[in-house]
N, C-alpha and C positions, 0 to 999 in steps of 0.2 A: 165386924164391919160387914154390912150388907152390900154386896157387889152384884149388880144386875147387868144383863146384856146391854151393850152399847154405852155403858158408862165409860167416861174417860178418867183415867187414874194417873197419878204421878208415882213413878217407881222410886225406890230408894237410891238407885244409881243416877237419878236426874232425868232419865228419859220419861216419856209418856206412853200410855198404851190405851187402845180402845178394846174393850172386852167384846169378843165376837161370839163366844160360847161359854156357858157356865157348865163345868164338868164336875159337879159335886163340890169338893173343896179346892179344885184347881180351875184355871181359866185359860181358854185359848185367846190370845191377845195379839193385836198388831202393834208392834213396838215402833215408835218414831222418836227421833232425837229432838233437841230444842229448836231446830230449824224446820221441823215438820217433814223431814225426809224419812221415809219408811226404811227401817233397818231389817226387820224380819217378822215372821209370825211364829210364836212359840207358846208353850204351856208355862204359865206362871202360877205361883202360889200366893196366898194372902200375905205371907211373910215378906214378899218382895214389894208390896204395895205400901206407899207412904200415906197417901190420902186420895180421896175421890175429888176430882176437879169439876166434873160435870155429870149430872144425873138428870135425865129427862123426867119431868113430873107429869102425872096425868092431869088432863083438863076435864072439867065437868061439862 
């Protein structure tokens, strides 16, 4: 799965995260709950990610 900076992903625990930095095979992410309340910022791995919810696409 290709994860890029500023993608919004759904985590396997039900929370969502915005990718702030790509660190090789790990990601610094801001974790939020289902109500949009920020829980914390932490390093996550691809194993914790269920799917990409939003990915910004380039415009021509």
